[in-house]
All heavy atoms as TSV, in Angstrom:
chain	resi	resn	atom	element	x	y	z
A	1	MET	N	N	51.233	100.194	116.680
A	1	MET	CA	C	51.749	99.679	115.437
A	1	MET	C	C	52.307	100.805	114.575
A	1	MET	O	O	53.188	100.592	113.783
A	1	MET	CB	C	50.619	98.934	114.715
A	1	MET	CG	C	51.114	98.108	113.578
A	1	MET	SD	S	51.976	96.679	114.228
A	1	MET	CE	C	51.669	95.512	112.979
A	2	THR	N	N	51.822	102.019	114.773
A	2	THR	CA	C	52.292	103.156	113.998
A	2	THR	C	C	53.768	103.408	114.248
A	2	THR	O	O	54.511	103.676	113.324
A	2	THR	CB	C	51.486	104.422	114.340
A	2	THR	OG1	O	50.117	104.146	114.110
A	2	THR	CG2	C	51.915	105.579	113.507
A	3	GLU	N	N	54.207	103.326	115.518
A	3	GLU	CA	C	55.603	103.552	115.818
A	3	GLU	C	C	56.492	102.517	115.146
A	3	GLU	O	O	57.544	102.838	114.648
A	3	GLU	CB	C	55.832	103.546	117.329
A	3	GLU	CG	C	55.334	104.776	118.003
A	3	GLU	CD	C	55.658	104.819	119.477
A	3	GLU	OE1	O	56.451	103.981	119.937
A	3	GLU	OE2	O	55.111	105.686	120.156
A	4	GLN	N	N	56.044	101.269	115.138
A	4	GLN	CA	C	56.816	100.212	114.504
A	4	GLN	C	C	56.930	100.474	113.000
A	4	GLN	O	O	57.994	100.353	112.417
A	4	GLN	CB	C	56.208	98.851	114.783
A	4	GLN	CG	C	57.113	97.707	114.385
A	4	GLN	CD	C	56.563	96.381	114.839
A	4	GLN	OE1	O	55.352	96.205	114.918
A	4	GLN	NE2	N	57.446	95.460	115.122
A	5	ALA	N	N	55.826	100.836	112.378
A	5	ALA	CA	C	55.845	101.149	110.950
A	5	ALA	C	C	56.729	102.368	110.711
A	5	ALA	O	O	57.461	102.422	109.729
A	5	ALA	CB	C	54.425	101.401	110.449
A	6	ASP	N	N	56.684	103.324	111.613
A	6	ASP	CA	C	57.471	104.532	111.497
A	6	ASP	C	C	58.962	104.230	111.591
A	6	ASP	O	O	59.766	104.827	110.898
A	6	ASP	CB	C	57.057	105.513	112.599
A	6	ASP	CG	C	57.765	106.845	112.502
A	6	ASP	OD1	O	58.108	107.264	111.389
A	6	ASP	OD2	O	57.976	107.451	113.562
A	7	THR	N	N	59.351	103.279	112.426
A	7	THR	CA	C	60.767	102.966	112.597
A	7	THR	C	C	61.289	102.000	111.539
A	7	THR	O	O	62.494	101.891	111.353
A	7	THR	CB	C	61.043	102.350	113.994
A	7	THR	OG1	O	60.284	101.157	114.135
A	7	THR	CG2	C	60.720	103.340	115.097
A	8	ALA	N	N	60.396	101.332	110.816
A	8	ALA	CA	C	60.804	100.305	109.847
A	8	ALA	C	C	61.691	100.862	108.730
A	8	ALA	O	O	62.473	100.106	108.152
A	8	ALA	CB	C	59.570	99.637	109.248
A	9	THR	N	N	61.590	102.126	108.451
A	9	THR	CA	C	62.377	102.706	107.352
A	9	THR	C	C	63.669	103.372	107.835
A	9	THR	O	O	64.428	103.866	107.000
A	9	THR	CB	C	61.537	103.735	106.579
A	9	THR	OG1	O	61.138	104.775	107.481
A	9	THR	CG2	C	60.306	103.076	105.959
A	10	LEU	N	N	63.904	103.396	109.132
A	10	LEU	CA	C	65.081	104.071	109.654
A	10	LEU	C	C	66.332	103.231	109.461
A	10	LEU	O	O	66.308	102.004	109.640
A	10	LEU	CB	C	64.915	104.347	111.151
A	10	LEU	CG	C	63.819	105.331	111.558
A	10	LEU	CD1	C	63.748	105.432	113.084
A	10	LEU	CD2	C	64.036	106.687	110.940
A	11	SER	N	N	67.418	103.901	109.130
A	11	SER	CA	C	68.706	103.215	109.097
A	11	SER	C	C	69.135	102.975	110.547
A	11	SER	O	O	68.567	103.554	111.481
A	11	SER	CB	C	69.753	104.096	108.400
A	11	SER	OG	O	70.081	105.225	109.199
A	12	PHE	N	N	70.147	102.139	110.707
A	12	PHE	CA	C	70.662	101.889	112.060
A	12	PHE	C	C	71.084	103.198	112.706
A	12	PHE	O	O	70.756	103.474	113.865
A	12	PHE	CB	C	71.849	100.917	112.020
A	12	PHE	CG	C	72.508	100.753	113.352
A	12	PHE	CD1	C	71.939	99.947	114.321
A	12	PHE	CD2	C	73.687	101.435	113.645
A	12	PHE	CE1	C	72.542	99.810	115.579
A	12	PHE	CE2	C	74.277	101.293	114.872
A	12	PHE	CZ	C	73.717	100.482	115.850
A	13	GLU	N	N	71.817	104.018	111.969
A	13	GLU	CA	C	72.328	105.258	112.533
A	13	GLU	C	C	71.212	106.224	112.920
A	13	GLU	O	O	71.292	106.891	113.945
A	13	GLU	CB	C	73.301	105.924	111.535
A	13	GLU	CG	C	74.590	105.177	111.341
A	13	GLU	CD	C	74.476	103.956	110.407
A	13	GLU	OE1	O	73.420	103.761	109.764
A	13	GLU	OE2	O	75.455	103.193	110.319
A	14	GLN	N	N	70.177	106.296	112.088
A	14	GLN	CA	C	69.057	107.175	112.407
A	14	GLN	C	C	68.345	106.698	113.675
A	14	GLN	O	O	68.018	107.520	114.548
A	14	GLN	CB	C	68.046	107.192	111.252
A	14	GLN	CG	C	68.548	107.904	110.018
A	14	GLN	CD	C	67.642	107.695	108.830
A	14	GLN	OE1	O	67.090	106.594	108.636
A	14	GLN	NE2	N	67.468	108.724	108.006
A	15	ALA	N	N	68.108	105.405	113.774
A	15	ALA	CA	C	67.426	104.857	114.945
A	15	ALA	C	C	68.276	105.054	116.199
A	15	ALA	O	O	67.773	105.435	117.259
A	15	ALA	CB	C	67.094	103.375	114.735
A	16	ARG	N	N	69.576	104.795	116.077
A	16	ARG	CA	C	70.488	104.956	117.225
A	16	ARG	C	C	70.519	106.404	117.700
A	16	ARG	O	O	70.420	106.671	118.899
A	16	ARG	CB	C	71.891	104.510	116.815
A	16	ARG	CG	C	72.925	104.650	117.947
A	16	ARG	CD	C	74.330	104.724	117.417
A	16	ARG	NE	N	74.452	105.873	116.519
A	16	ARG	CZ	C	75.280	105.929	115.493
A	16	ARG	NH1	N	76.057	104.921	115.191
A	16	ARG	NH2	N	75.335	107.007	114.742
A	17	ASP	N	N	70.637	107.335	116.763
A	17	ASP	CA	C	70.712	108.746	117.137
A	17	ASP	C	C	69.429	109.226	117.802
A	17	ASP	O	O	69.465	109.954	118.805
A	17	ASP	CB	C	71.020	109.613	115.917
A	17	ASP	CG	C	72.427	109.389	115.385
A	17	ASP	OD1	O	73.262	108.756	116.075
A	17	ASP	OD2	O	72.696	109.852	114.249
A	18	GLU	N	N	68.287	108.812	117.254
A	18	GLU	CA	C	67.020	109.205	117.868
A	18	GLU	C	C	66.869	108.556	119.246
A	18	GLU	O	O	66.377	109.184	120.179
A	18	GLU	CB	C	65.831	108.857	116.980
A	18	GLU	CG	C	64.545	109.406	117.537
A	18	GLU	CD	C	63.320	109.150	116.695
A	18	GLU	OE1	O	63.454	108.824	115.503
A	18	GLU	OE2	O	62.210	109.272	117.242
A	19	LEU	N	N	67.301	107.310	119.367
A	19	LEU	CA	C	67.226	106.634	120.660
A	19	LEU	C	C	68.069	107.370	121.697
A	19	LEU	O	O	67.631	107.547	122.841
A	19	LEU	CB	C	67.697	105.181	120.526
A	19	LEU	CG	C	67.689	104.340	121.800
A	19	LEU	CD1	C	66.306	104.301	122.445
A	19	LEU	CD2	C	68.171	102.925	121.483
A	20	GLN	N	N	69.225	107.849	121.304
A	20	GLN	CA	C	70.053	108.630	122.230
A	20	GLN	C	C	69.317	109.897	122.681
A	20	GLN	O	O	69.387	110.275	123.864
A	20	GLN	CB	C	71.386	108.993	121.578
A	20	GLN	CG	C	72.301	107.809	121.424
A	20	GLN	CD	C	73.549	108.120	120.627
A	20	GLN	OE1	O	73.582	109.051	119.801
A	20	GLN	NE2	N	74.598	107.340	120.839
A	21	ARG	N	N	68.613	110.552	121.751
A	21	ARG	CA	C	67.868	111.757	122.120
A	21	ARG	C	C	66.724	111.419	123.070
A	21	ARG	O	O	66.450	112.156	124.035
A	21	ARG	CB	C	67.340	112.457	120.866
A	21	ARG	CG	C	68.417	113.156	120.054
A	21	ARG	CD	C	67.857	114.031	118.951
A	21	ARG	NE	N	67.137	113.284	117.926
A	21	ARG	CZ	C	67.702	112.732	116.855
A	21	ARG	NH1	N	69.000	112.843	116.667
A	21	ARG	NH2	N	66.987	112.094	115.965
A	22	VAL	N	N	66.041	110.306	122.799
A	22	VAL	CA	C	64.925	109.892	123.676
A	22	VAL	C	C	65.440	109.619	125.081
A	22	VAL	O	O	64.843	110.043	126.073
A	22	VAL	CB	C	64.200	108.667	123.075
A	22	VAL	CG1	C	63.272	108.027	124.105
A	22	VAL	CG2	C	63.428	109.063	121.834
A	23	VAL	N	N	66.554	108.890	125.175
A	23	VAL	CA	C	67.120	108.578	126.489
A	23	VAL	C	C	67.485	109.863	127.221
A	23	VAL	O	O	67.201	110.012	128.425
A	23	VAL	CB	C	68.331	107.636	126.358
A	23	VAL	CG1	C	69.087	107.516	127.672
A	23	VAL	CG2	C	67.887	106.262	125.880
A	24	ALA	N	N	68.102	110.817	126.523
A	24	ALA	CA	C	68.463	112.078	127.138
A	24	ALA	C	C	67.227	112.815	127.672
A	24	ALA	O	O	67.244	113.358	128.780
A	24	ALA	CB	C	69.214	112.957	126.148
A	25	GLN	N	N	66.141	112.797	126.898
A	25	GLN	CA	C	64.906	113.443	127.335
A	25	GLN	C	C	64.344	112.749	128.567
A	25	GLN	O	O	63.886	113.413	129.502
A	25	GLN	CB	C	63.870	113.444	126.217
A	25	GLN	CG	C	64.135	114.432	125.114
A	25	GLN	CD	C	63.048	114.374	124.069
A	25	GLN	OE1	O	63.073	113.498	123.205
A	25	GLN	NE2	N	62.105	115.292	124.154
A	26	LEU	N	N	64.371	111.429	128.578
A	26	LEU	CA	C	63.878	110.697	129.734
A	26	LEU	C	C	64.721	110.964	130.979
A	26	LEU	O	O	64.186	111.072	132.080
A	26	LEU	CB	C	63.835	109.189	129.444
A	26	LEU	CG	C	62.695	108.725	128.549
A	26	LEU	CD1	C	62.921	107.285	128.102
A	26	LEU	CD2	C	61.361	108.857	129.265
A	27	GLU	N	N	66.010	111.074	130.798
A	27	GLU	CA	C	66.893	111.355	131.924
A	27	GLU	C	C	66.640	112.735	132.513
A	27	GLU	O	O	66.810	112.952	133.699
A	27	GLU	CB	C	68.356	111.204	131.510
A	27	GLU	CG	C	68.768	109.760	131.303
A	27	GLU	CD	C	70.180	109.610	130.780
A	27	GLU	OE1	O	70.748	110.588	130.236
A	27	GLU	OE2	O	70.732	108.498	130.903
A	28	GLN	N	N	66.255	113.696	131.662
A	28	GLN	CA	C	65.974	115.047	132.112
A	28	GLN	C	C	64.635	115.134	132.830
A	28	GLN	O	O	64.384	116.055	133.580
A	28	GLN	CB	C	65.998	116.022	130.948
A	28	GLN	CG	C	67.369	116.216	130.363
A	28	GLN	CD	C	67.342	117.101	129.129
A	28	GLN	OE1	O	66.289	117.579	128.714
A	28	GLN	NE2	N	68.502	117.318	128.544
A	29	GLY	N	N	63.775	114.188	132.548
A	29	GLY	CA	C	62.446	114.197	133.144
A	29	GLY	C	C	61.466	114.948	132.278
A	29	GLY	O	O	61.767	116.023	131.774
A	30	SER	N	N	60.320	114.343	132.076
A	30	SER	CA	C	59.276	114.970	131.274
A	30	SER	C	C	58.268	115.641	132.186
A	30	SER	O	O	58.085	115.226	133.336
A	30	SER	CB	C	58.567	113.918	130.431
A	30	SER	OG	O	59.459	113.345	129.503
A	31	PRO	N	N	57.605	116.658	131.655
A	31	PRO	CA	C	56.631	117.372	132.471
A	31	PRO	C	C	55.459	116.493	132.936
A	31	PRO	O	O	54.938	116.706	134.024
A	31	PRO	CB	C	56.133	118.489	131.568
A	31	PRO	CG	C	57.124	118.600	130.472
A	31	PRO	CD	C	57.787	117.268	130.351
A	32	THR	N	N	55.071	115.518	132.126
A	32	THR	CA	C	53.922	114.693	132.505
A	32	THR	C	C	54.264	113.221	132.380
A	32	THR	O	O	55.181	112.816	131.654
A	32	THR	CB	C	52.710	114.978	131.598
A	32	THR	OG1	O	53.008	114.530	130.273
A	32	THR	CG2	C	52.351	116.449	131.570
A	33	LEU	N	N	53.493	112.415	133.084
A	33	LEU	CA	C	53.642	110.973	133.019
A	33	LEU	C	C	53.330	110.472	131.605
A	33	LEU	O	O	54.033	109.613	131.063
A	33	LEU	CB	C	52.707	110.298	134.020
A	33	LEU	CG	C	52.710	108.769	134.017
A	33	LEU	CD1	C	54.098	108.217	134.309
A	33	LEU	CD2	C	51.703	108.230	135.010
A	34	GLU	N	N	52.322	111.036	130.987
A	34	GLU	CA	C	51.940	110.634	129.628
A	34	GLU	C	C	53.094	110.860	128.641
A	34	GLU	O	O	53.374	110.011	127.807
A	34	GLU	CB	C	50.687	111.388	129.165
A	34	GLU	CG	C	50.194	110.962	127.800
A	34	GLU	CD	C	49.790	109.488	127.701
A	34	GLU	OE1	O	49.328	108.934	128.705
A	34	GLU	OE2	O	49.963	108.913	126.608
A	35	GLU	N	N	53.758	111.998	128.735
A	35	GLU	CA	C	54.883	112.269	127.853
A	35	GLU	C	C	56.021	111.292	128.112
A	35	GLU	O	O	56.675	110.827	127.163
A	35	GLU	CB	C	55.366	113.713	128.013
A	35	GLU	CG	C	54.391	114.728	127.433
A	35	GLU	CD	C	54.813	116.165	127.699
A	35	GLU	OE1	O	55.895	116.395	128.269
A	35	GLU	OE2	O	54.040	117.064	127.327
A	36	SER	N	N	56.256	110.972	129.360
A	36	SER	CA	C	57.288	109.996	129.703
A	36	SER	C	C	56.969	108.625	129.105
A	36	SER	O	O	57.850	107.954	128.565
A	36	SER	CB	C	57.448	109.860	131.218
A	36	SER	OG	O	57.946	111.042	131.774
A	37	LEU	N	N	55.715	108.229	129.186
A	37	LEU	CA	C	55.311	106.939	128.622
A	37	LEU	C	C	55.457	106.921	127.105
A	37	LEU	O	O	55.908	105.928	126.521
A	37	LEU	CB	C	53.867	106.613	129.013
A	37	LEU	CG	C	53.655	106.269	130.487
A	37	LEU	CD1	C	52.175	106.162	130.793
A	37	LEU	CD2	C	54.383	104.994	130.851
A	38	GLN	N	N	55.117	108.021	126.465
A	38	GLN	CA	C	55.274	108.106	125.012
A	38	GLN	C	C	56.741	108.019	124.624
A	38	GLN	O	O	57.099	107.333	123.646
A	38	GLN	CB	C	54.654	109.393	124.474
A	38	GLN	CG	C	53.147	109.389	124.514
A	38	GLN	CD	C	52.540	110.721	124.132
A	38	GLN	OE1	O	53.238	111.721	123.988
A	38	GLN	NE2	N	51.231	110.754	123.969
A	39	LEU	N	N	57.603	108.690	125.361
A	39	LEU	CA	C	59.032	108.617	125.075
A	39	LEU	C	C	59.560	107.203	125.291
A	39	LEU	O	O	60.336	106.691	124.494
A	39	LEU	CB	C	59.799	109.592	125.986
A	39	LEU	CG	C	59.727	111.065	125.611
A	39	LEU	CD1	C	60.315	111.932	126.717
A	39	LEU	CD2	C	60.446	111.319	124.306
A	40	TRP	N	N	59.118	106.561	126.364
A	40	TRP	CA	C	59.546	105.195	126.655
A	40	TRP	C	C	59.140	104.253	125.519
A	40	TRP	O	O	59.946	103.441	125.052
A	40	TRP	CB	C	58.935	104.720	127.969
A	40	TRP	CG	C	59.355	103.332	128.326
A	40	TRP	CD1	C	58.751	102.160	127.981
A	40	TRP	CD2	C	60.526	102.959	129.032
A	40	TRP	NE1	N	59.453	101.080	128.459
A	40	TRP	CE2	C	60.552	101.545	129.107
A	40	TRP	CE3	C	61.556	103.683	129.642
A	40	TRP	CZ2	C	61.559	100.858	129.753
A	40	TRP	CZ3	C	62.555	102.982	130.287
A	40	TRP	CH2	C	62.561	101.587	130.325
A	41	GLU	N	N	57.891	104.373	125.072
A	41	GLU	CA	C	57.409	103.518	123.981
A	41	GLU	C	C	58.189	103.773	122.694
A	41	GLU	O	O	58.546	102.846	121.971
A	41	GLU	CB	C	55.910	103.748	123.751
A	41	GLU	CG	C	55.074	103.199	124.890
A	41	GLU	CD	C	53.610	103.643	124.829
A	41	GLU	OE1	O	53.279	104.538	124.029
A	41	GLU	OE2	O	52.818	103.084	125.598
A	42	ARG	N	N	58.486	105.023	122.421
A	42	ARG	CA	C	59.279	105.349	121.232
A	42	ARG	C	C	60.686	104.743	121.371
A	42	ARG	O	O	61.244	104.190	120.421
A	42	ARG	CB	C	59.355	106.866	121.039
A	42	ARG	CG	C	60.137	107.305	119.844
A	42	ARG	CD	C	59.492	106.878	118.566
A	42	ARG	NE	N	60.272	107.354	117.423
A	42	ARG	CZ	C	60.045	106.988	116.181
A	42	ARG	NH1	N	59.069	106.177	115.896
A	42	ARG	NH2	N	60.793	107.460	115.202
A	43	GLY	N	N	61.254	104.873	122.542
A	43	GLY	CA	C	62.571	104.313	122.788
A	43	GLY	C	C	62.594	102.806	122.593
A	43	GLY	O	O	63.541	102.251	122.023
A	44	GLU	N	N	61.549	102.110	123.055
A	44	GLU	CA	C	61.456	100.666	122.870
A	44	GLU	C	C	61.414	100.308	121.385
A	44	GLU	O	O	62.078	99.377	120.933
A	44	GLU	CB	C	60.218	100.105	123.577
A	44	GLU	CG	C	60.338	100.064	125.080
A	44	GLU	CD	C	61.296	99.013	125.575
A	44	GLU	OE1	O	61.447	97.957	124.935
A	44	GLU	OE2	O	61.917	99.260	126.631
A	45	ALA	N	N	60.646	101.061	120.620
A	45	ALA	CA	C	60.538	100.802	119.177
A	45	ALA	C	C	61.873	101.059	118.482
A	45	ALA	O	O	62.294	100.296	117.604
A	45	ALA	CB	C	59.435	101.663	118.567
A	46	LEU	N	N	62.565	102.095	118.894
A	46	LEU	CA	C	63.867	102.416	118.297
A	46	LEU	C	C	64.911	101.368	118.676
A	46	LEU	O	O	65.724	100.961	117.827
A	46	LEU	CB	C	64.314	103.794	118.749
A	46	LEU	CG	C	63.498	104.954	118.191
A	46	LEU	CD1	C	63.775	106.227	118.975
A	46	LEU	CD2	C	63.790	105.149	116.704
A	47	ALA	N	N	64.896	100.913	119.916
A	47	ALA	CA	C	65.827	99.883	120.349
A	47	ALA	C	C	65.596	98.588	119.569
A	47	ALA	O	O	66.547	97.906	119.178
A	47	ALA	CB	C	65.705	99.643	121.853
A	48	GLN	N	N	64.335	98.258	119.339
A	48	GLN	CA	C	64.016	97.053	118.570
A	48	GLN	C	C	64.549	97.193	117.133
A	48	GLN	O	O	65.093	96.241	116.582
A	48	GLN	CB	C	62.501	96.828	118.549
A	48	GLN	CG	C	62.116	95.580	117.785
A	48	GLN	CD	C	60.612	95.342	117.819
A	48	GLN	OE1	O	59.863	96.019	118.490
A	48	GLN	NE2	N	60.164	94.366	117.053
A	49	ARG	N	N	64.413	98.363	116.555
A	49	ARG	CA	C	64.921	98.585	115.188
A	49	ARG	C	C	66.434	98.425	115.144
A	49	ARG	O	O	66.975	97.796	114.231
A	49	ARG	CB	C	64.500	99.973	114.690
A	49	ARG	CG	C	64.945	100.278	113.292
A	49	ARG	CD	C	64.309	99.353	112.295
A	49	ARG	NE	N	64.719	99.705	110.944
A	49	ARG	CZ	C	64.827	98.846	109.949
A	49	ARG	NH1	N	64.530	97.587	110.131
A	49	ARG	NH2	N	65.194	99.252	108.768
A	50	CYS	N	N	67.123	98.971	116.141
A	50	CYS	CA	C	68.571	98.822	116.195
A	50	CYS	C	C	68.954	97.349	116.311
A	50	CYS	O	O	69.888	96.885	115.642
A	50	CYS	CB	C	69.148	99.606	117.376
A	50	CYS	SG	S	69.126	101.392	117.155
A	51	GLU	N	N	68.238	96.620	117.141
A	51	GLU	CA	C	68.523	95.189	117.311
A	51	GLU	C	C	68.303	94.438	116.001
A	51	GLU	O	O	69.096	93.553	115.657
A	51	GLU	CB	C	67.667	94.605	118.410
A	51	GLU	CG	C	68.014	93.177	118.720
A	51	GLU	CD	C	67.315	92.637	119.938
A	51	GLU	OE1	O	66.583	93.374	120.618
A	51	GLU	OE2	O	67.493	91.432	120.219
A	52	GLU	N	N	67.251	94.790	115.267
A	52	GLU	CA	C	67.014	94.139	113.966
A	52	GLU	C	C	68.199	94.366	113.035
A	52	GLU	O	O	68.646	93.438	112.361
A	52	GLU	CB	C	65.748	94.711	113.321
A	52	GLU	CG	C	64.470	94.310	114.015
A	52	GLU	CD	C	63.271	95.113	113.524
A	52	GLU	OE1	O	63.423	95.982	112.624
A	52	GLU	OE2	O	62.164	94.881	114.051
A	53	TRP	N	N	68.712	95.579	113.003
A	53	TRP	CA	C	69.859	95.888	112.142
A	53	TRP	C	C	71.080	95.078	112.573
A	53	TRP	O	O	71.810	94.528	111.752
A	53	TRP	CB	C	70.191	97.383	112.202
A	53	TRP	CG	C	69.480	98.201	111.183
A	53	TRP	CD1	C	68.433	99.050	111.402
A	53	TRP	CD2	C	69.736	98.261	109.776
A	53	TRP	NE1	N	68.032	99.628	110.228
A	53	TRP	CE2	C	68.831	99.164	109.204
A	53	TRP	CE3	C	70.667	97.636	108.948
A	53	TRP	CZ2	C	68.814	99.449	107.850
A	53	TRP	CZ3	C	70.645	97.928	107.594
A	53	TRP	CH2	C	69.723	98.831	107.058
A	54	LEU	N	N	71.325	95.031	113.879
A	54	LEU	CA	C	72.514	94.324	114.374
A	54	LEU	C	C	72.406	92.824	114.116
A	54	LEU	O	O	73.401	92.192	113.727
A	54	LEU	CB	C	72.706	94.608	115.868
A	54	LEU	CG	C	73.100	96.046	116.197
A	54	LEU	CD1	C	73.085	96.264	117.698
A	54	LEU	CD2	C	74.456	96.382	115.597
A	55	LEU	N	N	71.227	92.253	114.309
A	55	LEU	CA	C	71.063	90.835	114.041
A	55	LEU	C	C	71.220	90.530	112.552
A	55	LEU	O	O	71.814	89.526	112.173
A	55	LEU	CB	C	69.695	90.347	114.528
A	55	LEU	CG	C	69.531	90.269	116.044
A	55	LEU	CD1	C	68.079	89.939	116.420
A	55	LEU	CD2	C	70.485	89.271	116.643
A	56	GLY	N	N	70.718	91.417	111.717
A	56	GLY	CA	C	70.886	91.258	110.267
A	56	GLY	C	C	72.352	91.342	109.870
A	56	GLY	O	O	72.831	90.552	109.050
A	57	ALA	N	N	73.077	92.260	110.473
A	57	ALA	CA	C	74.506	92.385	110.169
A	57	ALA	C	C	75.254	91.133	110.621
A	57	ALA	O	O	76.131	90.632	109.928
A	57	ALA	CB	C	75.071	93.612	110.864
A	58	LYS	N	N	74.869	90.605	111.786
A	58	LYS	CA	C	75.519	89.382	112.273
A	58	LYS	C	C	75.249	88.209	111.340
A	58	LYS	O	O	76.168	87.441	111.026
A	58	LYS	CB	C	75.015	89.054	113.672
A	58	LYS	CG	C	75.699	87.837	114.292
A	58	LYS	CD	C	75.169	87.571	115.665
A	58	LYS	CE	C	75.852	86.415	116.346
A	58	LYS	NZ	N	76.192	85.293	115.521
A	59	ARG	N	N	74.030	88.088	110.866
A	59	ARG	CA	C	73.710	87.012	109.920
A	59	ARG	C	C	74.534	87.141	108.645
A	59	ARG	O	O	75.021	86.160	108.107
A	59	ARG	CB	C	72.223	86.998	109.603
A	59	ARG	CG	C	71.362	86.406	110.701
A	59	ARG	CD	C	69.935	86.154	110.238
A	59	ARG	NE	N	69.208	87.390	109.976
A	59	ARG	CZ	C	68.534	88.076	110.883
A	59	ARG	NH1	N	68.471	87.641	112.126
A	59	ARG	NH2	N	67.892	89.170	110.561
A	60	ARG	N	N	74.676	88.363	108.158
A	60	ARG	CA	C	75.468	88.582	106.939
A	60	ARG	C	C	76.936	88.222	107.164
A	60	ARG	O	O	77.569	87.617	106.296
A	60	ARG	CB	C	75.333	90.028	106.487
A	60	ARG	CG	C	73.967	90.342	105.907
A	60	ARG	CD	C	73.785	91.790	105.578
A	60	ARG	NE	N	74.747	92.229	104.567
A	60	ARG	CZ	C	74.932	93.487	104.241
A	60	ARG	NH1	N	74.221	94.442	104.828
A	60	ARG	NH2	N	75.813	93.820	103.312
A	61	LEU	N	N	77.479	88.585	108.319
A	61	LEU	CA	C	78.858	88.246	108.624
A	61	LEU	C	C	79.038	86.736	108.732
A	61	LEU	O	O	80.000	86.165	108.213
A	61	LEU	CB	C	79.306	88.909	109.921
A	61	LEU	CG	C	79.557	90.409	109.840
A	61	LEU	CD1	C	79.793	90.981	111.240
A	61	LEU	CD2	C	80.733	90.720	108.939
A	62	ASP	N	N	78.093	86.086	109.415
A	62	ASP	CA	C	78.164	84.626	109.535
A	62	ASP	C	C	78.095	83.969	108.167
A	62	ASP	O	O	78.840	83.025	107.887
A	62	ASP	CB	C	77.025	84.104	110.422
A	62	ASP	CG	C	77.244	84.415	111.898
A	62	ASP	OD1	O	78.363	84.806	112.292
A	62	ASP	OD2	O	76.262	84.288	112.660
A	63	ALA	N	N	77.235	84.465	107.304
A	63	ALA	CA	C	77.106	83.903	105.962
A	63	ALA	C	C	78.388	84.128	105.159
A	63	ALA	O	O	78.836	83.239	104.442
A	63	ALA	CB	C	75.915	84.522	105.244
A	64	ALA	N	N	78.979	85.287	105.308
A	64	ALA	CA	C	80.208	85.591	104.586
A	64	ALA	C	C	81.364	84.704	105.049
A	64	ALA	O	O	82.236	84.343	104.257
A	64	ALA	CB	C	80.583	87.069	104.764
A	65	ARG	N	N	81.340	84.360	106.322
A	65	ARG	CA	C	82.386	83.480	106.864
A	65	ARG	C	C	82.057	82.014	106.644
A	65	ARG	O	O	82.865	81.152	106.943
A	65	ARG	CB	C	82.572	83.742	108.343
A	65	ARG	CG	C	83.195	85.081	108.652
A	65	ARG	CD	C	83.525	85.206	110.101
A	65	ARG	NE	N	82.328	84.996	110.907
A	65	ARG	CZ	C	82.169	85.418	112.123
A	65	ARG	NH1	N	83.133	86.040	112.737
A	65	ARG	NH2	N	81.048	85.197	112.788
A	66	GLY	N	N	80.832	81.730	106.181
A	66	GLY	CA	C	80.430	80.351	105.960
A	66	GLY	C	C	80.158	79.593	107.244
A	66	GLY	O	O	80.333	78.379	107.302
A	67	THR	N	N	79.715	80.301	108.268
A	67	THR	CA	C	79.384	79.666	109.538
A	67	THR	C	C	77.947	79.885	109.859
A	67	THR	O	O	77.268	80.736	109.290
A	67	THR	CB	C	80.250	80.230	110.688
A	67	THR	OG1	O	79.976	81.640	110.807
A	67	THR	CG2	C	81.726	80.016	110.448
A	68	ASP	N	N	77.444	79.105	110.795
A	68	ASP	CA	C	76.105	79.346	111.330
A	68	ASP	C	C	76.133	79.041	112.807
A	68	ASP	O	O	77.138	78.594	113.359
A	68	ASP	CB	C	75.021	78.553	110.612
A	68	ASP	CG	C	75.177	77.043	110.767
A	68	ASP	OD1	O	75.804	76.606	111.743
A	68	ASP	OD2	O	74.640	76.314	109.913
A	69	ALA	N	N	75.031	79.292	113.488
A	69	ALA	CA	C	74.966	79.150	114.941
A	69	ALA	C	C	75.265	77.730	115.400
A	69	ALA	O	O	75.902	77.520	116.428
A	69	ALA	CB	C	73.596	79.596	115.442
A	70	SER	N	N	74.855	76.730	114.635
A	70	SER	CA	C	75.068	75.350	115.078
A	70	SER	C	C	76.565	74.997	115.053
A	70	SER	O	O	77.033	74.251	115.887
A	70	SER	CB	C	74.281	74.376	114.194
A	70	SER	OG	O	74.739	74.436	112.863
A	71	GLU	N	N	77.313	75.552	114.114
A	71	GLU	CA	C	78.749	75.302	114.074
A	71	GLU	C	C	79.446	75.929	115.260
A	71	GLU	O	O	80.353	75.364	115.845
A	71	GLU	CB	C	79.345	75.829	112.767
A	71	GLU	CG	C	78.927	75.047	111.543
A	71	GLU	CD	C	79.442	75.655	110.271
A	71	GLU	OE1	O	80.219	76.640	110.336
A	71	GLU	OE2	O	79.079	75.173	109.197
A	72	ARG	N	N	79.030	77.142	115.652
A	72	ARG	CA	C	79.668	77.828	116.774
A	72	ARG	C	C	79.331	77.181	118.110
A	72	ARG	O	O	80.123	77.181	119.020
A	72	ARG	CB	C	79.250	79.286	116.807
A	72	ARG	CG	C	79.936	80.110	115.723
A	72	ARG	CD	C	79.705	81.592	115.945
A	72	ARG	NE	N	78.304	81.922	116.142
A	72	ARG	CZ	C	77.412	82.076	115.171
A	72	ARG	NH1	N	77.778	81.906	113.938
A	72	ARG	NH2	N	76.170	82.374	115.440
A	73	SER	N	N	78.124	76.625	118.209
A	73	SER	CA	C	77.727	76.038	119.483
A	73	SER	C	C	78.245	74.623	119.661
A	73	SER	O	O	78.104	74.049	120.718
A	73	SER	CB	C	76.191	76.069	119.610
A	73	SER	OG	O	75.628	75.176	118.653
A	74	GLY	N	N	78.805	74.066	118.603
A	74	GLY	CA	C	79.353	72.716	118.701
A	74	GLY	C	C	78.308	71.644	118.549
A	74	GLY	O	O	78.554	70.475	118.866
A	75	ALA	N	N	77.124	72.010	118.068
A	75	ALA	CA	C	76.034	71.030	117.908
A	75	ALA	C	C	76.224	70.195	116.665
A	75	ALA	O	O	76.879	70.510	115.746
A	75	ALA	CB	C	74.688	71.756	117.844
């Protein structure tokens, strides 16, 4: 829960940039399995934060256009 709380204050750009660094570290390989798992968990938390930002931006755009999901799906 600490990682989630830690990421809650990050801007989209901050979360994205850190996620890129985490991915680069994982691609290079970590010295231990534990470090790899910690990086993976951090990456998951950062990816979730980015998704929250993107979904929020989509909702704002939909609201600005006066549309919602039911109108787009034809329901």
